[in-house]
MMTF fields as JSON, N, C-alpha, C and O atoms, coordinates in Angstrom:
{
  "mmtfVersion": "1.0.0",
  "mmtfProducer": "UNKNOWN",
  "numBonds": 479,
  "numAtoms": 480,
  "numGroups": 120,
  "numChains": 1,
  "numModels": 1,
  "chainsPerModel": [1],
  "groupsPerChain": [120],
  "chainIdList": ["A"],
  "bondAtomList": [4, 2, 8, 6, 12, 10, 16, 14, 20, 18, 24, 22, 28, 26, 32, 30, 36, 34, 40, 38, 44, 42, 48, 46, 52, 50, 56, 54, 60, 58, 64, 62, 68, 66, 72, 70, 76, 74, 80, 78, 84, 82, 88, 86, 92, 90, 96, 94, 100, 98, 104, 102, 108, 106, 112, 110, 116, 114, 120, 118, 124, 122, 128, 126, 132, 130, 136, 134, 140, 138, 144, 142, 148, 146, 152, 150, 156, 154, 160, 158, 164, 162, 168, 166, 172, 170, 176, 174, 180, 178, 184, 182, 188, 186, 192, 190, 196, 194, 200, 198, 204, 202, 208, 206, 212, 210, 216, 214, 220, 218, 224, 222, 228, 226, 232, 230, 236, 234, 240, 238, 244, 242, 248, 246, 252, 250, 256, 254, 260, 258, 264, 262, 268, 266, 272, 270, 276, 274, 280, 278, 284, 282, 288, 286, 292, 290, 296, 294, 300, 298, 304, 302, 308, 306, 312, 310, 316, 314, 320, 318, 324, 322, 328, 326, 332, 330, 336, 334, 340, 338, 344, 342, 348, 346, 352, 350, 356, 354, 360, 358, 364, 362, 368, 366, 372, 370, 376, 374, 380, 378, 384, 382, 388, 386, 392, 390, 396, 394, 400, 398, 404, 402, 408, 406, 412, 410, 416, 414, 420, 418, 424, 422, 428, 426, 432, 430, 436, 434, 440, 438, 444, 442, 448, 446, 452, 450, 456, 454, 460, 458, 464, 462, 468, 466, 472, 470, 476, 474],
  "bondOrderList": [1, 1, 1, 1, 1, 1, 1, 1, 1, 1, 1, 1, 1, 1, 1, 1, 1, 1, 1, 1, 1, 1, 1, 1, 1, 1, 1, 1, 1, 1, 1, 1, 1, 1, 1, 1, 1, 1, 1, 1, 1, 1, 1, 1, 1, 1, 1, 1, 1, 1, 1, 1, 1, 1, 1, 1, 1, 1, 1, 1, 1, 1, 1, 1, 1, 1, 1, 1, 1, 1, 1, 1, 1, 1, 1, 1, 1, 1, 1, 1, 1, 1, 1, 1, 1, 1, 1, 1, 1, 1, 1, 1, 1, 1, 1, 1, 1, 1, 1, 1, 1, 1, 1, 1, 1, 1, 1, 1, 1, 1, 1, 1, 1, 1, 1, 1, 1, 1, 1],
  "groupList": [{"groupName": "MET", "atomNameList": ["N", "CA", "C", "O"], "elementList": ["N", "C", "C", "O"], "formalChargeList": [0, 0, 0, 0], "bondAtomList": [1, 0, 2, 1, 3, 2], "bondOrderList": [1, 1, 2], "singleLetterCode": "M", "chemCompType": "L-PEPTIDE LINKING"}, {"groupName": "LYS", "atomNameList": ["N", "CA", "C", "O"], "elementList": ["N", "C", "C", "O"], "formalChargeList": [0, 0, 0, 0], "bondAtomList": [1, 0, 2, 1, 3, 2], "bondOrderList": [1, 1, 2], "singleLetterCode": "K", "chemCompType": "L-PEPTIDE LINKING"}, {"groupName": "ASP", "atomNameList": ["N", "CA", "C", "O"], "elementList": ["N", "C", "C", "O"], "formalChargeList": [0, 0, 0, 0], "bondAtomList": [1, 0, 2, 1, 3, 2], "bondOrderList": [1, 1, 2], "singleLetterCode": "D", "chemCompType": "L-PEPTIDE LINKING"}, {"groupName": "TRP", "atomNameList": ["N", "CA", "C", "O"], "elementList": ["N", "C", "C", "O"], "formalChargeList": [0, 0, 0, 0], "bondAtomList": [1, 0, 2, 1, 3, 2], "bondOrderList": [1, 1, 2], "singleLetterCode": "W", "chemCompType": "L-PEPTIDE LINKING"}, {"groupName": "GLN", "atomNameList": ["N", "CA", "C", "O"], "elementList": ["N", "C", "C", "O"], "formalChargeList": [0, 0, 0, 0], "bondAtomList": [1, 0, 2, 1, 3, 2], "bondOrderList": [1, 1, 2], "singleLetterCode": "Q", "chemCompType": "L-PEPTIDE LINKING"}, {"groupName": "LEU", "atomNameList": ["N", "CA", "C", "O"], "elementList": ["N", "C", "C", "O"], "formalChargeList": [0, 0, 0, 0], "bondAtomList": [1, 0, 2, 1, 3, 2], "bondOrderList": [1, 1, 2], "singleLetterCode": "L", "chemCompType": "L-PEPTIDE LINKING"}, {"groupName": "GLU", "atomNameList": ["N", "CA", "C", "O"], "elementList": ["N", "C", "C", "O"], "formalChargeList": [0, 0, 0, 0], "bondAtomList": [1, 0, 2, 1, 3, 2], "bondOrderList": [1, 1, 2], "singleLetterCode": "E", "chemCompType": "L-PEPTIDE LINKING"}, {"groupName": "SER", "atomNameList": ["N", "CA", "C", "O"], "elementList": ["N", "C", "C", "O"], "formalChargeList": [0, 0, 0, 0], "bondAtomList": [1, 0, 2, 1, 3, 2], "bondOrderList": [1, 1, 2], "singleLetterCode": "S", "chemCompType": "L-PEPTIDE LINKING"}, {"groupName": "ILE", "atomNameList": ["N", "CA", "C", "O"], "elementList": ["N", "C", "C", "O"], "formalChargeList": [0, 0, 0, 0], "bondAtomList": [1, 0, 2, 1, 3, 2], "bondOrderList": [1, 1, 2], "singleLetterCode": "I", "chemCompType": "L-PEPTIDE LINKING"}, {"groupName": "ASN", "atomNameList": ["N", "CA", "C", "O"], "elementList": ["N", "C", "C", "O"], "formalChargeList": [0, 0, 0, 0], "bondAtomList": [1, 0, 2, 1, 3, 2], "bondOrderList": [1, 1, 2], "singleLetterCode": "N", "chemCompType": "L-PEPTIDE LINKING"}, {"groupName": "VAL", "atomNameList": ["N", "CA", "C", "O"], "elementList": ["N", "C", "C", "O"], "formalChargeList": [0, 0, 0, 0], "bondAtomList": [1, 0, 2, 1, 3, 2], "bondOrderList": [1, 1, 2], "singleLetterCode": "V", "chemCompType": "L-PEPTIDE LINKING"}, {"groupName": "ALA", "atomNameList": ["N", "CA", "C", "O"], "elementList": ["N", "C", "C", "O"], "formalChargeList": [0, 0, 0, 0], "bondAtomList": [1, 0, 2, 1, 3, 2], "bondOrderList": [1, 1, 2], "singleLetterCode": "A", "chemCompType": "L-PEPTIDE LINKING"}, {"groupName": "ARG", "atomNameList": ["N", "CA", "C", "O"], "elementList": ["N", "C", "C", "O"], "formalChargeList": [0, 0, 0, 0], "bondAtomList": [1, 0, 2, 1, 3, 2], "bondOrderList": [1, 1, 2], "singleLetterCode": "R", "chemCompType": "L-PEPTIDE LINKING"}, {"groupName": "THR", "atomNameList": ["N", "CA", "C", "O"], "elementList": ["N", "C", "C", "O"], "formalChargeList": [0, 0, 0, 0], "bondAtomList": [1, 0, 2, 1, 3, 2], "bondOrderList": [1, 1, 2], "singleLetterCode": "T", "chemCompType": "L-PEPTIDE LINKING"}, {"groupName": "PHE", "atomNameList": ["N", "CA", "C", "O"], "elementList": ["N", "C", "C", "O"], "formalChargeList": [0, 0, 0, 0], "bondAtomList": [1, 0, 2, 1, 3, 2], "bondOrderList": [1, 1, 2], "singleLetterCode": "F", "chemCompType": "L-PEPTIDE LINKING"}, {"groupName": "PRO", "atomNameList": ["N", "CA", "C", "O"], "elementList": ["N", "C", "C", "O"], "formalChargeList": [0, 0, 0, 0], "bondAtomList": [1, 0, 2, 1, 3, 2], "bondOrderList": [1, 1, 2], "singleLetterCode": "P", "chemCompType": "L-PEPTIDE LINKING"}, {"groupName": "GLY", "atomNameList": ["N", "CA", "C", "O"], "elementList": ["N", "C", "C", "O"], "formalChargeList": [0, 0, 0, 0], "bondAtomList": [1, 0, 2, 1, 3, 2], "bondOrderList": [1, 1, 2], "singleLetterCode": "G", "chemCompType": "PEPTIDE LINKING"}, {"groupName": "HIS", "atomNameList": ["N", "CA", "C", "O"], "elementList": ["N", "C", "C", "O"], "formalChargeList": [0, 0, 0, 0], "bondAtomList": [1, 0, 2, 1, 3, 2], "bondOrderList": [1, 1, 2], "singleLetterCode": "H", "chemCompType": "L-PEPTIDE LINKING"}, {"groupName": "CYS", "atomNameList": ["N", "CA", "C", "O"], "elementList": ["N", "C", "C", "O"], "formalChargeList": [0, 0, 0, 0], "bondAtomList": [1, 0, 2, 1, 3, 2], "bondOrderList": [1, 1, 2], "singleLetterCode": "C", "chemCompType": "L-PEPTIDE LINKING"}, {"groupName": "TYR", "atomNameList": ["N", "CA", "C", "O"], "elementList": ["N", "C", "C", "O"], "formalChargeList": [0, 0, 0, 0], "bondAtomList": [1, 0, 2, 1, 3, 2], "bondOrderList": [1, 1, 2], "singleLetterCode": "Y", "chemCompType": "L-PEPTIDE LINKING"}],
  "groupTypeList": [0, 0, 1, 1, 2, 3, 4, 5, 1, 2, 6, 7, 6, 8, 9, 2, 10, 8, 6, 1, 11, 1, 12, 13, 14, 15, 14, 5, 4, 2, 2, 4, 5, 8, 1, 2, 12, 11, 4, 5, 14, 1, 11, 5, 16, 2, 6, 13, 12, 5, 12, 8, 10, 16, 0, 5, 0, 17, 13, 2, 5, 18, 0, 18, 6, 8, 13, 11, 16, 5, 4, 5, 15, 15, 7, 13, 10, 13, 17, 17, 5, 1, 5, 5, 6, 12, 16, 1, 10, 10, 17, 10, 19, 1, 4, 16, 1, 14, 13, 8, 19, 12, 5, 9, 12, 6, 11, 10, 0, 7, 5, 8, 4, 6, 12, 12, 2, 10, 12, 10],
  "groupIdList": [1, 2, 3, 4, 5, 6, 7, 8, 9, 10, 11, 12, 13, 14, 15, 16, 17, 18, 19, 20, 21, 22, 23, 24, 25, 26, 27, 28, 29, 30, 31, 32, 33, 34, 35, 36, 37, 38, 39, 40, 41, 42, 43, 44, 45, 46, 47, 48, 49, 50, 51, 52, 53, 54, 55, 56, 57, 58, 59, 60, 61, 62, 63, 64, 65, 66, 67, 68, 69, 70, 71, 72, 73, 74, 75, 76, 77, 78, 79, 80, 81, 82, 83, 84, 85, 86, 87, 88, 89, 90, 91, 92, 93, 94, 95, 96, 97, 98, 99, 100, 101, 102, 103, 104, 105, 106, 107, 108, 109, 110, 111, 112, 113, 114, 115, 116, 117, 118, 119, 120],
  "secStructList": [7, 7, 7, 7, 7, 7, 7, 7, 7, 7, 2, 2, 2, 2, 2, 2, 2, 2, 2, 2, 2, 2, 2, 2, 1, 4, 4, 4, 1, 7, 2, 2, 2, 2, 2, 2, 2, 2, 2, 2, 2, 2, 2, 2, 1, 1, 2, 2, 2, 2, 2, 2, 2, 2, 2, 2, 6, 6, 7, 7, 3, 3, 2, 2, 2, 2, 2, 2, 2, 2, 6, 7, 7, 2, 2, 2, 2, 2, 2, 2, 2, 2, 2, 2, 2, 2, 2, 6, 1, 3, 3, 3, 3, 3, 3, 6, 6, 3, 3, 3, 3, 3, 3, 7, 2, 2, 2, 2, 2, 2, 2, 2, 1, 7, 7, 6, 6, 7, 7, 7],
  "xCoordList": [1.085, -0.006, 0.89, 1.902, 0.669, 1.503, 0.645, -0.569, 1.698, 1.239, 0.849, 1.431, -0.098, -0.315, 0.484, 0.995, 0.313, 0.959, 0.33, -0.853, 1.25, 0.563, -0.007, 0.581, -1.477, -2.103, -2.322, -2.761, -1.951, -1.967, -3.324, -4.104, -3.838, -4.972, -5.216, -4.299, -6.472, -7.04, -7.185, -7.047, -7.543, -7.931, -9.022, -8.935, -10.039, -11.127, -10.697, -11.061, -9.949, -9.326, -8.259, -8.257, -7.591, -6.761, -7.657, -7.463, -8.6, -9.427, -10.132, -10.251, -10.491, -10.914, -10.025, -10.285, -8.888, -7.787, -7.522, -7.249, -7.685, -7.593, -8.675, -8.613, -9.703, -11.027, -10.805, -10.819, -10.624, -10.266, -9.198, -9.096, -8.305, -6.942, -7.462, -7.19, -8.38, -8.975, -9.954, -10.078, -10.731, -11.604, -10.78, -11.06, -9.782, -8.74, -8.036, -7.964, -7.594, -6.844, -7.364, -6.809, -8.694, -9.164, -8.325, -8.701, -7.329, -6.564, -5.828, -5.002, -6.315, -5.621, -6.704, -6.467, -8.009, -8.842, -8.597, -9.356, -7.62, -7.079, -5.629, -4.762, -5.385, -4.206, -3.125, -1.97, -3.961, -3.158, -3.031, -2.185, -3.831, -3.655, -2.517, -1.694, -2.545, -1.346, -0.119, 0.573, 0.019, 1.277, 1.249, 2.403, 0.552, 0.693, 1.259, 2.278, 0.811, 1.202, 2.554, 3.426, 2.789, 4.196, 5.279, 6.097, 5.001, 5.853, 5.929, 7.056, 4.948, 4.666, 5.853, 6.616, 5.789, 6.604, 7.93, 8.849, 8.012, 9.399, 10.385, 11.593, 9.393, 9.8, 10.376, 11.356, 9.701, 10.019, 10.92, 11.36, 11.263, 12.002, 13.637, 14.381, 14.001, 15.141, 15.887, 15.248, 16.997, 17.3, 17.724, 17.785, 17.927, 18.309, 17.003, 16.87, 15.814, 14.676, 14.019, 13.379, 13.985, 13.391, 13.788, 12.948, 14.985, 15.677, 15.142, 14.994, 14.786, 14.109, 12.718, 12.089, 12.231, 10.985, 10.817, 9.943, 11.707, 11.856, 12.061, 11.431, 12.945, 13.217, 12.004, 11.76, 11.379, 10.105, 8.707, 7.717, 9.001, 7.693, 7.593, 6.605, 8.879, 8.789, 8.735, 8.225, 9.218, 8.932, 9.27, 10.004, 8.545, 9.144, 10.58, 11.311, 10.858, 12.58, 12.849, 12.195, 13.872, 14.54, 15.555, 16.04, 15.747, 16.699, 18.221, 18.903, 18.516, 19.81, 19.76, 20.798, 18.703, 18.567, 18.791, 19.569, 17.887, 18.213, 19.485, 19.849, 20.225, 21.518, 22.468, 23.132, 22.429, 23.351, 22.913, 23.705, 21.611, 21.532, 22.09, 22.701, 21.619, 22.261, 23.555, 24.195, 24.247, 25.828, 26.004, 27.037, 25.168, 25.154, 25.295, 24.996, 25.865, 25.933, 24.664, 23.786, 24.467, 23.239, 22.52, 21.306, 23.638, 23.034, 22.274, 21.379, 22.824, 22.192, 20.779, 19.697, 20.874, 19.365, 18.792, 17.792, 18.79, 17.735, 17.383, 16.203, 18.227, 17.835, 16.873, 16.065, 16.873, 16.242, 14.656, 13.559, 14.981, 13.702, 12.918, 11.691, 13.412, 12.62, 11.82, 10.699, 12.397, 11.736, 10.474, 9.323, 10.787, 9.888, 8.631, 7.465, 9.05, 8.041, 7.048, 5.829, 8.198, 7.084, 6.186, 5.158, 6.548, 5.863, 4.851, 4.079, 4.677, 3.664, 4.057, 3.11, 5.028, 5.578, 5.617, 5.149, 6.302, 6.349, 5.623, 5.433, 5.217, 4.559, 5.839, 6.67, 5.753, 6.797, 6.143, 5.157, 6.801, 5.781, 7.316, 8.329, 7.345, 8.242, 8.069, 6.901, 9.244, 8.544, 9.858, 10.955, 9.805, 11.036, 12.117, 11.556, 13.04, 14.052, 14.318, 15.346, 13.385, 13.586, 12.656, 11.595, 12.987, 11.814, 11.873, 12.903, 10.493, 10.219, 9.646, 8.848, 9.886, 9.392, 8.625, 9.007, 7.472, 6.488, 6.039, 5.784, 5.944, 5.65, 4.139, 3.397, 3.688, 2.399, 1.67, 1.39, 1.431, 1.441, 0.206, 0.354, -0.852, -1.924, -1.591, -2.019, -0.467, 0.086, 0.926, 0.866, 1.735, 2.773, 2.758, 3.47, 1.906, 2.166, 1.401, 2.164, 0.361, 0.064, 0.937, 0.928, 1.607, 2.668, 3.766, 4.417, 4.386, 5.662, 5.832, 6.874, 4.427, 4.459, 5.034, 4.855, 5.764, 6.165, 5.064, 4.055, 5.49, 4.491, 5.512, 6.128, 5.401, 6.646, 5.938, 6.585, 4.673, 4.398, 4.353, 3.715, 4.952, 5.353, 6.689, 7.509, 6.902, 8.505, 8.788, 7.966, 9.578, 10.157, 10.984, 11.466],
  "yCoordList": [-1.251, 0.115, 1.063, 0.922, 2.237, 3.381, 4.481, 4.682, 5.128, 6.236, 7.444, 7.77, 8.097, 9.197, 10.541, 10.595, 11.489, 12.694, 13.657, 13.933, 13.981, 14.632, 16.028, 16.912, 16.022, 17.443, 18.179, 17.669, 19.539, 20.365, 20.547, 20.246, 20.856, 21.302, 22.376, 23.193, 22.784, 24.075, 24.565, 23.783, 26.147, 26.813, 26.066, 25.813, 25.634, 24.893, 23.485, 23.018, 22.918, 21.373, 21.88, 21.486, 22.62, 22.847, 23.325, 22.958, 24.194, 24.536, 23.101, 22.917, 22.291, 21.109, 20.367, 19.715, 20.471, 19.706, 20.076, 19.43, 21.538, 22.364, 22.138, 22.312, 21.744, 21.683, 20.201, 20.004, 19.284, 17.886, 17.694, 16.687, 18.72, 18.558, 19.045, 18.561, 20.267, 20.617, 19.786, 19.863, 18.939, 17.765, 16.589, 15.803, 16.54, 15.5, 15.883, 15.098, 16.909, 17.451, 18.834, 19.883, 18.84, 20.071, 21.167, 22.339, 20.842, 21.844, 22.802, 23.675, 22.435, 23.197, 24.469, 25.407, 24.208, 25.546, 26.635, 27.588, 26.749, 27.622, 27.903, 27.085, 29.175, 29.648, 29.344, 28.927, 29.724, 29.474, 28.107, 27.867, 26.968, 25.753, 25.226, 24.385, 25.785, 25.668, 25.478, 24.467, 26.74, 27.208, 26.655, 26.795, 25.924, 25.151, 23.859, 23.486, 23.167, 21.955, 21.99, 21.217, 23.155, 23.264, 23.031, 22.117, 24.296, 24.34, 22.69, 22.238, 21.937, 20.67, 19.639, 18.863, 19.83, 18.986, 19.324, 18.55, 20.71, 21.181, 20.794, 20.58, 20.811, 20.256, 19.023, 18.749, 18.085, 16.663, 16.46, 15.324, 17.454, 16.944, 17.163, 17.961, 16.295, 16.715, 15.314, 14.95, 14.71, 13.669, 13.975, 12.993, 14.768, 15.334, 15.483, 14.974, 16.216, 16.421, 15.065, 14.902, 14.001, 12.844, 12.336, 12.267, 12.001, 11.436, 12.136, 11.458, 13.592, 13.841, 13.601, 13.511, 13.501, 13.15, 11.915, 11.809, 10.709, 9.415, 9.399, 8.624, 10.268, 10.291, 10.769, 10.226, 11.728, 12.593, 11.488, 11.652, 10.379, 9.418, 8.568, 7.856, 8.583, 7.755, 8.499, 8.049, 9.747, 10.477, 12.023, 12.384, 12.9, 14.209, 14.375, 13.651, 15.466, 15.299, 17.299, 18.099, 17.556, 19.001, 19.194, 18.195, 20.062, 20.38, 19.704, 19.278, 19.715, 19.376, 17.765, 17.132, 17.227, 15.668, 15.199, 14.304, 16.034, 15.803, 16.084, 15.52, 17.152, 17.502, 16.207, 15.603, 15.932, 14.733, 13.41, 12.472, 13.349, 11.843, 11.905, 11.085, 13.088, 13.327, 13.481, 13.023, 14.045, 14.34, 15.417, 15.357, 16.403, 17.885, 19.067, 19.121, 19.874, 21.063, 21.669, 21.474, 22.417, 22.934, 23.798, 23.815, 24.635, 25.53, 24.882, 25.467, 23.63, 23.014, 22.411, 22.594, 21.765, 21.211, 22.344, 22.258, 23.375, 24.635, 24.952, 25.292, 24.959, 25.356, 24.436, 24.909, 23.16, 22.052, 22.084, 22.023, 22.202, 22.41, 23.729, 23.625, 24.826, 26.108, 25.733, 26.193, 24.953, 24.489, 23.428, 23.588, 22.405, 21.546, 22.433, 22.308, 23.209, 23.995, 24.623, 24.488, 25.538, 26.468, 25.68, 26.199, 24.182, 23.12, 22.644, 21.824, 22.901, 22.271, 20.767, 20.021, 20.291, 18.92, 18.648, 17.64, 19.778, 19.485, 20.817, 21.851, 20.486, 21.227, 21.468, 20.624, 23.125, 23.217, 23.766, 24.494, 23.354, 23.889, 24.151, 23.577, 24.936, 25.126, 24.366, 24.14, 23.725, 23.071, 23.632, 23.194, 24.422, 25.041, 25.595, 26.217, 25.629, 26.36, 25.331, 25.476, 24.467, 23.417, 23.81, 24.306, 23.611, 23.956, 22.493, 21.874, 21.995, 20.703, 20.472, 21.335, 19.69, 19.255, 18.086, 16.953, 18.406, 17.278, 16.886, 17.826, 15.607, 15.319, 15.605, 15.331, 16.15, 16.621, 15.475, 15.743, 14.161, 13.147, 12.885, 12.194, 13.595, 13.886, 14.193, 13.56, 15.563, 15.914, 15.148, 15.222, 14.384, 13.503, 12.065, 11.433, 11.404, 9.905, 9.429, 8.705, 9.576, 9.235, 9.522, 8.924, 10.471, 10.812, 10.237, 10.085, 9.749, 9.04, 7.535, 6.891, 7.016, 5.754, 4.946, 5.296, 3.809, 3.0, 2.408, 1.824, 2.696, 1.561, 0.805, 1.349, -0.468, -1.203, -1.431, -2.059, -0.948, -1.131, -0.065, -0.197, 1.025, 2.011, 2.185, 2.174, 2.404, 2.489, 4.042, 4.668, 4.496, 6.089, 6.098, 7.157],
  "zCoordList": [-0.015, 0.056, 0.075, 0.762, -0.705, -0.977, -0.211, -0.21, 0.442, 1.189, 0.448, -0.587, 0.942, -0.223, 0.661, 1.78, -0.37, 0.183, 1.389, 1.588, 1.962, 3.231, 2.809, 2.186, 3.362, 2.721, 3.978, 5.009, 3.807, 5.04, 5.535, 4.631, 6.426, 7.208, 6.993, 7.066, 6.661, 6.806, 7.923, 8.863, 8.265, 9.606, 10.096, 11.298, 9.51, 10.326, 10.842, 11.921, 10.022, 10.516, 11.754, 12.92, 11.283, 12.798, 14.274, 15.433, 13.767, 14.863, 15.67, 16.881, 14.653, 15.396, 16.091, 17.102, 15.509, 16.541, 17.818, 18.83, 17.53, 19.201, 20.043, 21.26, 19.427, 20.275, 20.84, 22.055, 20.029, 20.552, 21.429, 22.129, 21.422, 22.424, 23.866, 24.965, 23.516, 24.861, 25.461, 26.684, 24.765, 25.545, 25.925, 26.831, 25.185, 25.88, 27.155, 28.1, 27.176, 27.951, 28.616, 28.289, 29.78, 29.809, 30.482, 30.445, 31.021, 31.484, 30.481, 30.747, 29.307, 28.078, 27.703, 26.943, 28.495, 28.485, 29.154, 28.972, 29.973, 31.061, 30.945, 31.252, 30.458, 30.561, 31.739, 31.656, 32.932, 34.375, 34.756, 35.617, 34.2, 34.496, 33.547, 33.91, 32.321, 31.204, 32.043, 32.162, 32.64, 33.306, 34.314, 34.72, 35.27, 36.213, 35.759, 36.341, 34.889, 34.683, 34.166, 34.562, 33.011, 32.718, 33.909, 34.016, 34.9, 36.142, 36.602, 36.8, 36.746, 37.171, 36.324, 36.9, 35.017, 34.493, 34.614, 34.88, 34.376, 34.507, 35.872, 35.97, 36.755, 38.29, 38.291, 38.984, 37.386, 37.697, 36.532, 36.354, 35.68, 34.217, 34.61, 34.039, 35.68, 36.078, 37.052, 38.04, 36.777, 37.704, 39.132, 39.872, 39.481, 40.905, 41.529, 42.642, 40.899, 41.513, 41.541, 42.58, 40.677, 40.845, 42.227, 43.124, 42.399, 43.55, 44.754, 45.771, 44.78, 46.056, 46.05, 47.105, 45.02, 44.861, 45.485, 46.346, 45.103, 45.437, 47.02, 47.739, 47.479, 48.87, 49.85, 50.928, 49.377, 49.736, 49.884, 50.598, 48.988, 49.064, 50.048, 50.229, 50.945, 52.201, 53.211, 54.237, 53.18, 54.519, 54.155, 53.234, 55.118, 55.101, 55.377, 56.054, 54.729, 55.327, 55.267, 54.598, 56.097, 55.918, 54.615, 54.083, 54.299, 53.609, 53.764, 52.833, 54.949, 55.433, 55.343, 55.151, 55.465, 55.346, 53.853, 53.523, 52.888, 51.582, 50.869, 49.837, 51.617, 51.239, 51.61, 50.768, 52.792, 53.252, 52.501, 52.408, 51.957, 51.496, 49.708, 49.022, 49.454, 47.633, 47.752, 46.806, 48.717, 48.933, 47.926, 47.259, 47.694, 47.045, 48.299, 49.492, 47.399, 48.354, 48.514, 47.673, 49.55, 50.089, 49.019, 48.813, 48.262, 47.445, 45.99, 45.379, 45.635, 44.432, 45.129, 44.57, 46.246, 46.694, 46.857, 46.143, 47.355, 47.64, 46.317, 46.23, 44.878, 43.833, 43.19, 42.391, 43.458, 43.072, 43.837, 43.282, 45.33, 46.143, 45.723, 45.716, 45.408, 44.891, 43.633, 43.414, 42.892, 41.173, 41.791, 41.386, 42.744, 43.204, 43.744, 43.369, 44.554, 45.409, 44.276, 44.169, 43.262, 42.378, 41.565, 41.13, 41.259, 40.328, 41.259, 40.762, 42.312, 43.385, 43.438, 43.691, 43.287, 43.677, 45.161, 45.69, 45.866, 47.263, 47.775, 47.134, 49.278, 50.157, 51.169, 51.507, 51.636, 52.959, 53.93, 53.812, 55.157, 56.315, 57.18, 56.781, 58.209, 59.339, 60.384, 60.701, 61.261, 62.357, 63.187, 62.838, 64.089, 64.857, 63.975, 63.073, 63.879, 63.179, 61.644, 60.984, 61.305, 60.295, 59.371, 59.749, 57.85, 56.834, 56.352, 56.086, 56.275, 56.215, 54.595, 54.23, 53.869, 52.733, 52.564, 52.856, 52.057, 52.071, 50.511, 49.759, 50.038, 48.634, 48.536, 49.479, 47.405, 47.344, 46.27, 45.101, 46.923, 46.374, 45.039, 44.032, 45.403, 44.328, 43.316, 42.351, 43.078, 42.14, 41.124, 39.896, 41.9, 41.062, 41.1, 40.319, 42.056, 41.912, 40.534, 39.893, 39.994, 38.604, 37.329, 36.253, 37.686, 36.463, 36.702, 35.669, 37.85, 37.954, 38.21, 38.09, 38.644, 38.619, 37.515, 36.349, 37.84, 36.651, 35.831, 36.226, 34.503, 33.908, 32.615, 31.698, 32.941, 32.25, 30.758, 29.921, 30.434, 29.125, 28.249, 27.204, 28.512, 27.851, 27.784, 28.702, 26.198, 25.838, 25.59, 24.921, 25.947, 25.537, 24.428, 24.026]
}
C-alpha cells in the first residue's frame, strides 16, 4: 500500500484539532492551568529532582537531610527544592528552626508511577 502525500489542514481543521485537544486535556482550556502543568513537568524534568521526589515518597525531610542523602552542596539542593515548590510538587512547612518538605502525592503519583508497558 502506497502512502499518500501529506495534505495540509486548513484553518477549520486545525481549530477542530485544538477543540479535540481541549476535550482530551481539559487543562488546555485555561492559561493558568497550562502554566501550572508546565511548572509541574519542569519540576519533574531533572534527575536530581526525581531523586528528591523518591526520598520524599517515604517521609517528610528537611533540606539538610536531603543534602546529606544526595551528597550535594546545599545551594544545589536549595535550587532544586525551589523548582519543586514552584511546580507544586512539594509542600513546605516550618517546624521550629527547620524547613520541612512534604511530597504533594496527588500532583505527582499518577505521573511518575512506573509503567512497564510504555516505552519512551
